[in-house]
C-alpha positions in Angstrom: 8.5 1.0 -1.3 8.7 -0.3 2.2 12.5 -0.8 2.0 13.0 2.9 1.1 11.1 3.9 4.2 13.0 1.5 6.4 16.3 2.9 5.1 15.1 6.4 6.0 14.1 5.3 9.4 17.4 3.5 10.0 19.3 6.5 8.8 17.3 8.7 11.2 18.1 6.4 14.1 21.8 6.4 13.3 21.8 10.2 13.1 19.9 10.5 16.3 22.3 8.2 18.1 25.3 10.1 16.7 23.8 13.4 17.9 23.1 12.0 21.4 26.7 10.7 21.6 28.0 14.1 20.6 25.8 15.8 23.2 26.7 13.4 26.0 30.4 12.8 25.3 31.6 16.0 23.7 29.9 18.8 25.7 32.7 21.0 27.2 32.8 21.0 31.0 31.4 24.5 31.2 28.3 23.5 29.3 27.6 20.2 31.1 25.4 21.8 33.8 23.2 23.4 31.2 23.0 20.2 29.1 22.1 18.2 32.2 19.4 20.8 33.2 17.9 20.6 29.7 17.8 16.8 29.7 16.5 16.6 33.3 13.9 19.4 33.2 12.4 19.2 29.7 10.7 16.6 27.7 13.4 16.6 25.0 14.5 13.0 25.4 11.0 11.7 25.9 9.8 13.5 22.8 12.7 12.4 20.6 13.3 8.8 21.8 10.5 7.7 24.0 7.7 8.9 21.7 9.1 9.4 18.3 10.9 6.2 17.7 8.1 3.8 18.7 5.6 5.8 16.7 7.8 5.4 13.6 8.3 1.7 14.2 4.5 1.1 14.6 3.8 3.0 11.4 6.3 0.7 9.6 4.6 -2.4 11.1 1.2 -1.2 10.0 2.5 -0.7 6.5 3.9 -4.3 6.5 0.4 -5.6 7.4 -1.9 -5.5 10.4 -1.0 -9.1 11.3 2.5 -7.8 12.3 0.9 -6.0 15.3 -0.8 -9.2 16.6 0.8 -10.7 19.7 3.0 -13.8 19.1 1.2 -17.1 19.1 -1.9 -16.0 17.2 
C-alpha cells in the first residue's frame, strides 16, 4: 500500500520537475517577461513546491509511523 503511494508521489515530483524545466528553459523570448512576472508576483511556486511537496512528504511519513517524525537521536 505504502509503496503504491510512494510511486505516485515520485511520479508527481518527476512530472513537476519536467514541467518546471519546460517553463524555465523552453519559453520563447517573447514570453519570458510574462513568465518572470507570473513567477515573481504570484504565489505559484510557493504553492506548488514550497507548500505542496513537504505536505505530501509529511503525509507519507505519518503513514509510515509516527516515530518517523521524531527528531534523530530519540
